[in-house]
C-alpha positions in Angstrom: 125.5 -71.0 115.3 124.4 -68.4 112.7 120.7 -69.3 112.6 118.2 -66.9 114.3 115.9 -68.2 116.9 112.3 -67.1 117.5 112.6 -66.7 121.3 112.6 -62.9 121.0 109.1 -62.8 119.5 107.1 -60.8 121.9 103.7 -61.9 123.1 100.7 -59.8 121.9 99.9 -57.2 124.6 96.2 -56.8 125.6 96.3 -53.0 125.1 98.8 -50.2 124.5 99.2 -49.4 128.2 100.2 -53.0 128.9 102.5 -52.9 125.9 104.6 -50.1 127.5 104.9 -52.0 130.7 106.5 -54.8 128.6 108.8 -52.3 126.7 109.8 -50.5 129.9 111.5 -53.6 131.2 114.4 -53.3 128.7 114.1 -49.8 127.0 115.9 -46.7 127.9 112.8 -44.5 128.2 110.7 -43.6 131.3 109.9 -46.3 133.7 106.1 -45.9 133.2 103.6 -43.8 131.4 102.3 -40.6 132.8 98.7 -40.8 134.0 97.4 -38.6 131.2 99.1 -40.7 128.6 97.5 -43.8 130.0 94.1 -42.0 130.0 94.4 -41.1 126.3 95.5 -44.6 125.4 92.7 -46.2 127.3 90.2 -43.8 125.7 91.5 -44.7 122.2 91.6 -48.4 122.9 88.2 -48.7 124.5 86.2 -46.3 122.3 88.0 -45.5 119.1 90.3 -48.3 118.2 88.2 -49.3 115.2 87.5 -45.7 113.9 89.0 -44.7 110.7 89.8 -41.1 111.7 90.7 -40.1 115.2 92.4 -37.0 116.5 94.4 -36.7 119.7 95.4 -33.4 121.3 98.3 -33.3 123.7 100.2 -30.2 124.6 103.9 -29.9 123.9 105.9 -31.8 126.6 102.9 -34.1 127.4 104.5 -37.1 125.6 102.6 -37.1 122.4 105.3 -39.1 120.5 105.1 -42.0 123.0 101.3 -42.1 122.8 101.3 -42.2 119.0 104.2 -44.7 118.9 102.4 -47.0 121.3 99.2 -46.9 119.2 101.3 -47.8 116.1 103.3 -50.5 117.8 100.2 -52.0 119.3 98.5 -52.3 115.9 101.8 -53.6 114.3 102.3 -56.3 116.9 98.7 -57.5 117.4 97.5 -57.2 113.8 100.7 -57.2 111.8 99.8 -53.8 110.2 102.2 -51.6 108.2 102.5 -48.4 110.2 103.8 -45.1 109.0 104.5 -42.3 111.4 104.6 -39.0 109.5 106.3 -35.7 110.5 106.4 -32.3 108.9 110.2 -32.1 108.5 113.2 -34.5 108.1 114.7 -33.0 111.3 111.5 -33.8 113.3 111.4 -37.3 111.7 114.9 -38.0 113.0 114.0 -36.8 116.5 110.9 -39.0 116.4 112.9 -42.0 115.3 115.4 -41.5 118.1 112.5 -41.2 120.6 110.8 -44.4 119.4 114.1 -46.2 119.7 114.5 -44.9 123.2 111.0 -46.2 124.0 111.8 -49.7 122.6 109.6 -49.4 119.5 111.3 -50.9 116.4 111.4 -48.3 113.7 113.1 -47.4 110.5 113.8 -43.8 109.3 112.7 -43.3 105.6 113.5 -39.8 104.6 115.3 -38.1 101.8 115.4 -39.4 98.2 113.5 -42.6 97.9 116.2 -44.1 95.6 118.6 -43.8 98.4 116.5 -45.5 101.0 118.0 -48.5 102.7 116.3 -51.5 101.1 116.5 -53.6 104.2 114.9 -50.8 106.3 112.1 -50.4 103.7 111.6 -54.2 103.8 111.2 -54.1 107.6 108.3 -51.6 107.2 106.6 -53.5 104.4 106.8 -56.8 106.2 105.3 -55.2 109.3 108.6 -55.7 111.3 109.1 -52.0 112.2 107.3 -48.7 112.2 108.3 -46.4 109.3 109.1 -42.8 110.4 108.9 -40.4 107.5 107.6 -37.1 106.3 104.2 -36.0 104.8 105.6 -35.6 101.3 106.2 -39.3 101.0 102.5 -39.9 101.2 101.1 -36.7 99.7 102.9 -37.0 96.4 102.1 -37.8 92.8 104.2 -41.0 93.2 103.9 -41.7 96.9 106.7 -43.9 98.3 104.6 -44.9 101.3 101.4 -46.0 99.4 100.5 -49.2 101.3 100.3 -48.2 105.0 97.4 -49.7 107.0 97.8 -47.1 109.8 99.0 -43.6 109.4 100.1 -41.6 112.4 100.0 -37.9 111.4 102.1 -35.8 113.8 101.7 -32.0 114.1 98.5 -32.3 112.1 97.8 -28.6 112.7 100.8 -27.8 110.5 100.0 -30.1 107.6 97.8 -27.8 105.4 100.4 -27.0 102.8 101.8 -30.6 102.7 98.4 -32.1 102.2 97.2 -29.6 99.6 100.6 -29.5 97.8 99.9 -32.3 95.3 96.8 -30.5 94.1 98.3 -27.0 94.2 99.8 -25.7 90.9 101.4 -22.4 91.6 103.0 -20.4 88.9 105.2 -17.4 89.7 105.6 -14.3 87.6 109.3 -14.8 87.2 109.7 -12.9 83.9 108.0 -12.2 80.7 108.5 -15.8 79.5 106.8 -17.3 82.5 103.7 -19.6 82.1 102.0 -17.0 84.2 101.1 -14.9 81.2 100.1 -18.0 79.1 97.6 -18.9 81.7 96.2 -15.3 81.9 95.8 -15.4 78.2 94.0 -18.7 78.3 91.6 -17.4 80.9 90.7 -14.1 79.3 87.0 -14.8 79.5 87.2 -15.9 83.1 88.9 -12.7 84.3 87.5 -9.2 84.7 89.1 -7.1 81.9 90.2 -4.4 84.4 91.8 -7.1 86.5 93.4 -8.7 83.5 95.0 -5.4 82.5 96.2 -4.9 86.0 97.8 -8.3 86.2 99.5 -7.9 82.8 101.2 -4.7 83.9 103.4 -4.1 86.9 102.5 -1.5 89.6 104.2 -0.3 92.8 100.7 0.4 94.3 100.3 -2.0 97.2 96.5 -1.9 96.9 96.8 -3.8 93.6 100.1 -5.6 94.0 98.9 -7.4 97.1 95.3 -8.1 96.0 94.1 -11.6 95.3 91.4 -12.2 92.7 89.2 -15.2 91.9 88.8 -16.2 88.3 85.2 -17.1 87.3 84.7 -20.8 87.9 82.3 -20.8 84.9 84.9 -19.2 82.8 87.5 -21.6 84.0 85.2 -24.5 83.1 84.5 -23.1 79.6 88.3 -22.8 79.0 89.4 -26.0 80.8 90.4 -27.9 77.7 92.4 -24.9 76.3 93.9 -24.3 79.7 95.1 -27.9 80.0 96.7 -27.6 76.6 98.5 -24.4 77.6 99.8 -26.0 80.8 100.9 -29.2 79.0 102.9 -27.0 76.7 104.4 -25.1 79.6 105.5 -28.3 81.2 107.1 -29.4 78.0 109.0 -26.2 77.6 110.1 -25.9 81.3 108.0 -22.9 82.1 106.6 -24.6 85.3 108.6 -25.7 88.3 109.1 -29.4 89.2 106.6 -29.1 92.0 104.1 -27.5 89.6 104.7 -30.3 87.1 103.9 -32.9 89.7 100.7 -31.0 90.7 99.6 -30.9 87.1 99.6 -34.7 87.0 97.0 -34.6 89.8 95.0 -31.7 88.2 95.0 -33.0 84.6 91.4 -33.7 83.6 90.1 -31.8 86.6 90.8 -28.2 85.9 87.1 -27.4 85.5 86.7 -28.4 89.1 89.4 -26.1 90.5 89.6 -22.6 91.9 92.0 -20.2 90.2 93.4 -17.4 92.3 95.3 -14.6 90.8 97.7 -12.0 92.1 100.3 -9.7 90.5 103.1 -11.9 91.6 101.7 -15.5 91.1 98.7 -17.6 90.4 97.4 -20.7 92.0 95.2 -23.5 90.6 93.8 -25.9 93.2 90.5 -27.4 94.5 89.0 -25.6 97.5 89.5 -28.7 99.7 92.0 -31.4 98.7 90.2 -34.4 97.3 92.1 -36.9 99.5 89.4 -39.5 99.0 90.8 -39.9 95.5 94.4 -40.3 96.8 94.8 -44.0 97.7 98.0 -43.6 99.7 96.0 -41.6 102.2 92.5 -43.0 101.7 93.3 -46.7 101.6 94.7 -47.1 105.1 92.1 -48.5 107.5 93.0 -46.0 110.2 94.5 -42.5 110.5 95.4 -41.0 113.8 96.0 -37.2 113.8 98.1 -35.8 116.7 98.6 -32.2 117.6 99.3 -29.9 120.4 96.6 -27.5 119.1 93.8 -29.3 117.2 91.3 -26.5 117.6 87.7 -26.6 116.4 85.5 -25.2 113.7 86.2 -28.0 111.2 89.7 -26.9 110.4 91.1 -30.4 110.6 88.4 -31.8 108.4 89.0 -29.2 105.7 92.8 -29.6 105.8 92.7 -33.4 105.4 89.5 -33.6 103.3 87.8 -36.0 105.7 84.1 -35.7 106.5 84.4 -36.8 110.2 87.4 -36.9 112.5 86.6 -38.0 116.0 88.4 -36.1 118.7 89.8 -37.5 121.9 89.6 -34.6 124.4 92.6 -33.2 126.1 93.3 -35.1 129.3 92.1 -33.7 132.7 94.6 -31.4 134.2 96.2 -30.3 131.0 93.4 -27.8 130.0 95.3 -24.9 131.7 98.8 -26.3 132.1 101.2 -25.2 129.3 104.8 -25.9 128.5 107.6 -23.6 129.7 107.2 -19.8 130.0 107.0 -17.1 127.4 107.4 -13.4 128.0 105.5 -11.6 125.3 106.8 -8.1 124.5 105.1 -5.5 122.3 107.9 -3.0 121.6 105.7 -0.9 119.3 103.3 -0.2 122.2 106.0 1.3 124.5 105.6 5.0 125.2 108.7 6.1 123.2 108.8 3.7 120.3 105.1 4.2 119.6 105.9 7.8 118.9 109.1 7.1 117.0 108.5 4.0 114.8 111.9 4.5 113.1 113.6 3.5 116.3 111.9 0.1 116.5 114.3 -1.7 114.2 117.5 -0.6 116.0 115.9 -1.6 119.3 115.0 -5.0 118.0 118.5 -5.4 116.7 119.9 -4.7 120.1 117.6 -7.3 121.7 118.6 -9.9 119.1 122.3 -9.1 119.8 121.9 -9.5 123.6 120.2 -12.9 123.1 122.9 -14.3 120.7 120.5 -16.4 118.8 116.9 -15.7 117.7 114.3 -17.4 115.5 112.4 -15.0 113.3 108.9 -16.2 112.1 107.5 -14.3 109.1 104.4 -14.9 107.1 106.1 -14.4 103.7 109.5 -13.8 102.1 109.0 -10.0 101.6 108.4 -9.5 105.4 111.4 -11.7 106.1 113.7 -9.8 103.7 112.7 -6.5 105.3 113.4 -7.8 108.8 116.8 -9.1 107.7 117.7 -5.8 106.1 116.7 -3.6 109.0 116.4 -5.5 112.3 119.5 -7.7 112.7 122.7 -6.7 114.5 125.9 -6.3 112.5 127.6 -9.5 111.6 124.6 -11.8 112.5 124.7 -15.0 110.5 121.4 -15.4 108.7 120.1 -19.0 108.3 117.0 -20.2 106.5 114.8 -23.4 106.8 116.9 -25.3 104.3 120.0 -24.7 106.3 118.7 -26.6 109.3 116.5 -29.1 107.6 118.6 -32.0 108.8 120.6 -30.6 111.7 119.9 -27.6 113.9 123.5 -27.4 115.0 124.2 -25.1 112.1 122.2 -22.6 114.1 122.6 -23.6 117.7 126.4 -23.6 117.5 126.5 -20.0 116.5 126.9 -17.1 119.0 125.4 -14.4 116.7 122.8 -15.9 114.4 119.2 -15.5 113.3 117.1 -18.3 111.9 114.7 -16.6 109.5 111.7 -18.7 108.5 108.9 -17.9 106.1 105.3 -19.2 106.8 106.9 -21.9 109.1 105.5 -21.9 112.6 106.2 -25.5 113.5 108.8 -28.3 112.9 111.7 -26.5 114.6 112.4 -27.4 118.3 114.9 -25.1 120.1 114.9 -26.1 123.8 116.8 -24.5 126.7 120.0 -22.7 125.7 119.5 -23.5 122.0 117.5 -20.3 121.8 115.9 -17.9 124.2 114.3 -15.4 121.7 111.4 -15.8 119.3 110.3 -12.9 117.0 106.7 -13.1 115.6 107.0 -10.7 112.7 103.6 -10.3 111.1 100.1 -11.9 111.2 100.4 -15.5 110.0 97.6 -15.4 107.5 99.5 -15.2 104.3 100.0 -18.8 103.2 99.1 -19.7 99.7 96.8 -17.5 97.5 93.7 -19.4 98.6 94.4 -18.5 102.3 95.1 -14.9 101.3 91.9 -14.7 99.3 89.9 -16.1 102.2 91.5 -13.7 104.7 91.9 -10.5 102.7 89.6 -10.5 99.7 86.7 -12.5 101.1 87.3 -11.2 104.7 86.2 -14.6 106.0 88.7 -14.6 108.8 86.6 -16.8 111.0 87.2 -19.9 108.9 91.0 -19.3 109.3 90.8 -18.5 113.0 92.0 -21.9 114.3 94.8 -22.0 111.7 96.0 -18.5 112.7 95.8 -19.1 116.4 97.6 -22.4 116.1 100.5 -20.8 114.2 100.8 -18.0 116.8 100.7 -20.5 119.7 103.1 -22.9 118.0 105.4 -20.2 116.8 105.6 -18.6 120.2 106.6 -22.0 121.6 109.4 -22.8 119.3 112.0 -22.1 122.0 110.0 -23.2 125.1 109.9 -27.0 124.8 109.7 -28.4 128.3 108.2 -27.5 131.7 111.3 -25.6 132.9 112.1 -23.9 129.5 111.6 -20.3 128.8 111.9 -17.8 126.0 111.1 -14.1 125.2 108.7 -13.5 122.3 108.7 -10.1 120.5 105.4 -9.3 118.7 105.9 -7.1 115.7 103.6 -5.6 113.1 100.4 -3.7 113.7 98.2 -6.4 112.2 99.6 -9.0 114.6 99.4 -6.7 117.6 95.8 -5.8 116.7 94.9 -9.5 116.4 96.5 -10.9 119.6 95.3 -8.1 121.8 91.7 -8.8 120.9 89.9 -10.3 123.9 88.0 -12.9 121.9 91.3 -14.1 120.3 93.0 -14.4 123.7 90.0 -16.3 125.0 90.3 -18.8 122.2 94.0 -19.5 123.1 95.2 -22.0 125.6 94.8 -20.4 129.1 98.5 -20.3 129.6 99.1 -18.3 126.4 96.1 -16.2 127.3 97.6 -15.2 130.6 101.0 -14.7 129.1 99.6 -12.4 126.4 97.7 -10.4 128.8 100.7 -10.0 131.1 102.9 -9.1 128.2 100.5 -6.4 126.9 100.1 -4.9 130.3 103.8 -4.6 130.7 104.3 -3.2 127.2 102.1 -0.2 127.6 102.8 3.0 129.6 106.5 1.8 129.9 109.6 2.9 127.9 111.6 0.7 125.6 114.4 0.9 128.2 112.0 -0.5 130.8 111.2 -3.3 128.5 114.9 -4.1 128.0 115.3 -4.3 131.8 112.4 -6.6 132.0 113.8 -8.8 129.2 117.1 -9.0 131.2 115.3 -10.0 134.4 113.4 -12.6 132.5 116.7 -14.0 130.9 118.3 -14.3 134.3 115.2 -16.2 135.5 116.0 -15.6 139.1 114.0 -14.6 142.2 113.0 -11.2 140.7 111.3 -13.0 137.8 109.7 -15.7 140.0 107.9 -13.1 142.0 106.0 -11.8 138.9 105.7 -15.2 137.3 103.2 -16.1 139.9 100.9 -13.4 138.5 100.7 -15.3 135.2 100.1 -18.6 137.0 97.2 -17.2 139.0 95.6 -15.6 136.0 96.0 -18.8 134.0 93.9 -20.7 136.6 91.1 -18.1 136.1 90.8 -18.6 132.4 89.0 -21.2 130.4 89.4 -21.6 126.6 86.3 -20.2 124.9 85.7 -21.0 121.2 85.2 -18.0 118.9 81.8 -17.0 117.9 80.8 -19.1 114.9 82.9 -22.1 115.7 80.0 -24.5 116.2 78.4 -23.5 112.9 81.7 -23.9 111.0 82.2 -27.4 112.6 78.6 -28.4 111.5 79.3 -27.2 108.0 82.7 -28.8 107.5 81.5 -32.4 106.7 79.2 -31.1 104.1 81.9 -28.8 102.7 84.1 -31.9 102.2 81.3 -33.8 100.7 80.5 -31.0 98.3 84.1 -30.7 97.2 84.3 -34.5 96.7 81.2 -34.4 94.6 82.6 -31.5 92.5 85.8 -33.5 92.0 83.7 -36.4 90.7 81.5 -34.0 88.6 78.4 -35.0 90.4 76.9 -31.6 90.1 73.5 -32.2 91.5 74.9 -34.0 94.5 77.4 -31.1 95.0 74.5 -28.6 94.9 72.6 -30.6 97.6 75.7 -30.7 99.7 76.2 -27.0 99.4 72.7 -26.4 100.6 73.6 -28.4 103.7 76.8 -26.3 104.1 74.7 -23.1 104.0 72.2 -24.6 106.4 75.0 -25.2 108.8 76.5 -21.8 108.4 73.0 -20.3 109.0 73.2 -21.4 112.6 73.6 -17.8 113.7 77.2 -17.4 114.5 79.1 -18.4 111.4 81.0 -16.3 109.0 78.5 -15.0 106.5 81.2 -13.9 104.2 82.4 -17.5 104.0 78.7 -18.3 103.3 78.9 -15.8 100.5 81.6 -17.8 98.7 79.6 -21.0 99.0 76.5 -19.2 97.7 78.5 -18.1 94.8 79.9 -21.6 94.1 76.3 -22.9 94.3 75.2 -20.3 91.7 78.0 -21.3 89.4 77.1 -25.0 89.7 73.4 -24.3 89.1 74.4 -22.4 86.0 76.4 -25.4 84.8 73.5 -27.8 85.4 71.2 -25.5 83.5 73.6 -25.4 80.6 74.0 -29.2 80.6 70.4 -30.1 81.0 68.5 -27.2 79.5 66.4 -27.1 82.7 65.6 -23.4 83.1 64.6 -23.9 86.8 68.3 -24.2 87.6 68.8 -20.7 86.1 66.4 -19.4 88.7 68.2 -21.4 91.4 71.5 -19.8 90.2 69.9 -16.3 90.4 68.7 -17.0 94.0 72.2 -18.2 95.1 73.9 -15.3 93.5 71.6 -12.8 95.2 72.4 -14.5 98.5 76.1 -14.3 97.8 75.9 -10.6 97.0 74.0 -9.9 100.3 76.3 -12.0 102.4 79.4 -10.4 100.8 78.4 -6.8 101.4 81.4 -4.7 102.1 83.8 -6.8 100.1 84.8 -6.3 96.5 85.6 -9.8 95.2 82.3 -10.3 93.5 82.6 -6.9 91.7 86.0 -8.2 90.3 84.1 -11.2 88.7 82.6 -9.0 86.0 84.0 -11.3 83.4 82.8 -12.0 79.9 81.5 -15.4 81.0 79.8 -14.1 84.1 78.0 -11.3 82.1 76.1 -14.0 80.2 74.7 -15.6 83.4 74.8 -13.1 86.3 71.4 -11.7 87.1 70.8 -8.0 87.1 71.0 -6.2 90.5 67.7 -5.4 92.1 66.3 -1.9 91.8 66.4 -1.3 95.5 69.5 -2.5 97.4 68.6 -5.0 100.1 70.1 -2.8 102.8 68.1 0.2 101.7 65.0 -2.0 101.4 65.5 -3.2 105.0 65.9 0.4 106.2 62.8 1.7 104.4 60.7 -1.1 105.9 62.1 0.0 109.3 61.1 3.6 108.5 57.5 2.4 107.9 57.6 0.4 111.2 58.9 3.4 113.2 56.7 5.9 111.4 53.5 4.8 113.2 54.8 6.4 116.4 57.3 9.0 115.2 55.0 10.9 112.8 52.7 12.0 115.6 53.1 15.7 116.1 53.3 15.4 119.9 56.2 12.9 119.5 58.1 14.0 116.4 58.8 17.7 117.2 59.5 17.1 120.8 61.9 14.3 120.3 63.7 16.0 117.4 64.3 19.1 119.5 65.5 17.1 122.5 67.8 15.0 120.4 69.3 17.9 118.5 70.1 19.7 121.7 71.8 16.6 123.1 73.9 16.1 119.9 75.1 19.7 120.2 76.1 19.3 123.8 78.6 16.9 125.6 76.9 15.1 128.5 77.2 11.4 127.6 73.8 10.0 128.6 71.6 12.5 126.6 74.0 12.1 123.7 73.7 8.4 123.7 69.9 8.6 123.9 70.0 11.0 120.9 72.0 8.4 118.9 69.2 5.8 119.6 66.6 8.3 118.3 68.8 8.9 115.2 68.9 5.2 114.5 65.1 5.1 114.5 65.0 8.0 111.9 67.5 6.0 109.8 65.2 3.0 109.8 66.9 0.7 112.3 64.7 -1.8 114.0 65.6 -2.0 116.8 67.6 1.0 117.7 68.6 0.7 121.3 71.0 1.9 124.0 73.4 0.3 126.4 70.9 -0.6 129.0 73.2 0.9 131.7 75.8 -1.9 130.9 79.3 -0.4 130.9 80.5 -3.2 128.5 77.8 -2.5 125.9 78.0 -0.1 123.0 76.3 3.3 123.5 73.8 2.7 120.7 73.1 -0.2 118.4 71.3 0.1 115.0 70.0 -3.2 113.6 69.0 -3.3 109.9 68.0 -7.0 109.9 70.5 -9.3 108.4 71.8 -6.6 106.1 73.8 -4.4 108.5 74.5 -3.5 112.1 75.8 -0.1 113.1 77.4 0.1 116.5 78.2 3.4 118.2 80.7 4.3 120.9 80.4 8.0 121.9 83.2 10.1 123.5 81.1 13.2 123.5 82.7 14.6 126.7 86.3 14.3 125.3 88.2 17.5 124.5 89.3 18.2 121.0 92.9 18.8 122.2 92.9 15.3 123.8 94.2 12.1 122.4 92.3 8.9 121.6 94.0 6.1 123.4 94.3 2.3 122.9 91.9 1.3 125.7 89.0 3.1 124.1 89.8 1.6 120.7 90.1 -1.9 122.1 86.8 -1.6 123.8 85.2 -0.3 120.6 86.7 -3.2 118.6 84.9 -5.8 120.7 81.5 -4.2 120.5 80.4 -6.2 117.4 81.3 -9.4 119.1 79.4 -8.3 122.3 76.3 -7.7 120.3 76.7 -11.0 118.3 76.9 -12.9 121.6 73.9 -11.1 123.0 71.8 -11.6 119.9 73.0 -15.1 119.2 73.8 -14.0 115.7 76.7 -12.9 113.5 77.3 -9.3 112.5 76.5 -9.0 108.8 79.1 -8.0 106.1 80.6 -4.6 106.5 78.9 -3.7 109.9 81.0 -0.8 111.4 81.7 0.4 114.8 81.5 4.2 114.8 83.5 5.9 117.5 82.3 9.5 117.8 84.9 11.8 119.3 86.1 15.4 118.9 89.7 14.3 119.7 92.0 15.3 116.9 95.0 13.2 117.8 95.2 9.4 117.8 97.9 7.7 119.9 100.0 5.4 117.7 99.1 2.5 120.0 95.4 3.2 119.3 96.0 2.6 115.6 98.1 -0.5 116.3 95.3 -2.3 118.3 92.4 -1.0 116.1 90.4 -3.5 114.2 89.4 -3.0 110.6 85.7 -2.3 111.3 86.4 0.7 113.7 85.9 4.2 112.3 86.2 7.6 113.8 83.2 9.9 113.3 83.2 13.6 114.1 80.3 15.2 116.1 79.5 17.6 113.2 79.0 14.6 110.9 76.4 13.2 113.3 74.6 16.5 113.3 74.7 16.7 109.5 73.2 13.2 109.3 70.6 14.1 111.9 69.5 17.3 110.1 69.2 15.5 106.7 67.1 12.7 108.2 64.8 15.2 109.9 64.2 17.0 106.6 63.4 13.7 105.0 61.0 12.8 107.7 59.2 16.1 107.4 58.7 15.4 103.7 57.3 11.9 104.6 55.0 13.5 107.2 53.8 16.1 104.7 52.7 13.3 102.2 51.2 10.8 104.7 53.6 7.8 105.1 50.8 5.3 104.6 50.2 6.4 101.1 53.9 6.0 100.1 55.5 2.8 98.7 59.0 1.7 99.7 60.3 3.1 96.4 58.6 6.5 97.1 60.2 6.6 100.6 63.6 5.5 99.2 63.4 8.4 96.7 62.9 10.9 99.5 65.8 9.5 101.5 68.0 9.4 98.4 67.3 13.0 97.6 68.9 14.0 101.0 71.7 11.4 100.6 70.5 9.5 103.7 69.9 6.0 102.3 72.1 3.7 104.4 74.2 2.9 101.3 74.8 6.6 101.1 75.6 7.7 104.6 77.5 4.5 105.4 80.3 5.6 103.0 80.7 9.2 104.2 80.6 8.1 107.9 83.2 5.4 107.3 86.0 7.6 106.0 88.4 7.7 108.9 89.5 4.1 109.5 91.6 3.8 112.6 93.5 0.7 111.5 96.6 1.4 109.6 96.1 -0.4 106.3 99.3 -2.5 105.8 99.4 -5.9 104.1 
């Protein structure tokens, strides 16, 4: 008989856990769920089943695919829903489909060209007979093939930023003189600083300019939006824009005045700050979205990436907070005693390590970094493979005995367990995604808002070749920026405890050893025998001592995120007054005390631009005053960065308020001078303390020297200026100039000039700002520096490698010079009676000696320890 019977129709399970008990009777998967899988499923079913946006965090190896699959299969069976399970890559989609089949969950694989999809398989999905397994691009697309799902399961959600933003991201590369790049520059002349425009139109080999990312004036872009759209339409017609760019233009058409435009010498990017996914029906229409990740993080990163105002998180199950997957041996070759002194030997050493491991995966932030590694750090004859070579099948790589898989800005979506690969190379700080990310990180210096993204990339990248409990892989950490980042204590504390312990162990075993010692350690690790197991226990014991601690500012960024999404939604809908109200809530959230004020600077600037637009549209002059207020706040919060100065555009000049006569930092200091003067001007105090402090600054004993720095801060107008309180972890002196600037001092007065400044002192200094921020419950303003006073002439290369950008070396004679100038200024104040002087009068006296904070800040911050490399 050819007719099909209905006896195989399964009964509706009461919940996802019971569903697996039914499936396990006939499937080829595990006999039962792990306890933590059942815990997560019960939590979702009992408390979050009806929520529209829910996030689940499960570490690699914890059975995330089965949890997501059961949620989808439960909704499919009980409610007849169309379920789409999305993965970042085709290769991972195939793995997922195989896993779901093993678990007994009916599914169809829908990847590749839509025209080539099996129609019967597609019908199984649309009829609710099977779960569709596909990739993000089939939903986030100008013509989404999966546009009718009722439940979306979004796997590896932490890696989805580029896929989600892609449909609204129009990138134009400067390929040649005929590229649309120059057409867009011409169309936006009034929105670009003339000096920047000239720089972008000419090619330079100076990395200071070739790597810079600029923001076009949003007001100027809005003024030229119609013309810009015409230029882009013509570029599409003449083939000057890529296929991806053409698709993005379909999304951006009619919305260019609501977009950000980022410019660099190599390319430009037009996109909204946050993707307006609420306007994308294929993503917004489903009743439910479940986000799954091994590293969800905090700080609102998930909400910003997916453009959702609220995503409820199911916490990581008990017992998995510290437990990781596999073992990684982090190695920092540039920190070894010999390679630190001979950086030209690093590349040959890395090539030797790659050769010994047969296969290696190389993770780079961009193509230029990847090309340089390929040219210099690979063994002779190594086969070089790229992402497109293994998109469908990793065998092209895993079958080779001398191969390197070189990936650009790709830290997830490649699984290389066991003998597939035992070596991962993290080559560069993963903060160079699209131009918006580079602008936030480098130009705006708002690294806090990208912290979770960067950490997730590092953790996921390091784990590409350690995919199960017994798996292991060595991880080489290259590039000074990356070394400086991952050796920061606050960064390590924000990592999973397992990674934290591994990083600490790796760093300890990379310093004060030779590169030959490191090679021996790598061989012991590769053998993974008794000799390794003895030291592995050290990592396990340390892991149990650690607890993940969110970075300073995470709570404030999380509070601000829903309002950021709401503001961007309102901007997309041209609801300008609503957008302004939402931005006010964003800034209220960021004002919580521990958020990135430089990120707040951008939002203040956007608010100023929107207020200007409302004033132009309505004629209400009060909005011009509002714009002026927001612009002043942007300038104050962005102190120490230059992106606002590069917005001196023809359009901006018409609306930007004039700078105040007295800089806010100088004003704060002059108020501090008046506060301190009531005590210091007394003859019995001033002369005595000046003499004592100057003698201490000319000598070397550390305690008197530190006390003298505190007194110097009072002369400079700091309120308060205080010492370390006998806390060895605290800075030696802290000068607070309100919300305008903090100056933190670390003094090595007893060091010898012929000595060498080491990495431990520099690491300690780098953490001082965070120490004070935690102590004060506040965020260090703008360009707050840590000034490390030392007579040491030599800096060990490892000191530069771990240095953070805000650490500067100051010489003792510079301190004496500042002291003497300030004393002369104070004598002038005392001679004229400080109570009769205005702030401007006092500022004039300070300016005459060159000791306004804006003056001495520049000449004290001339020796930056960090090696400036992009």
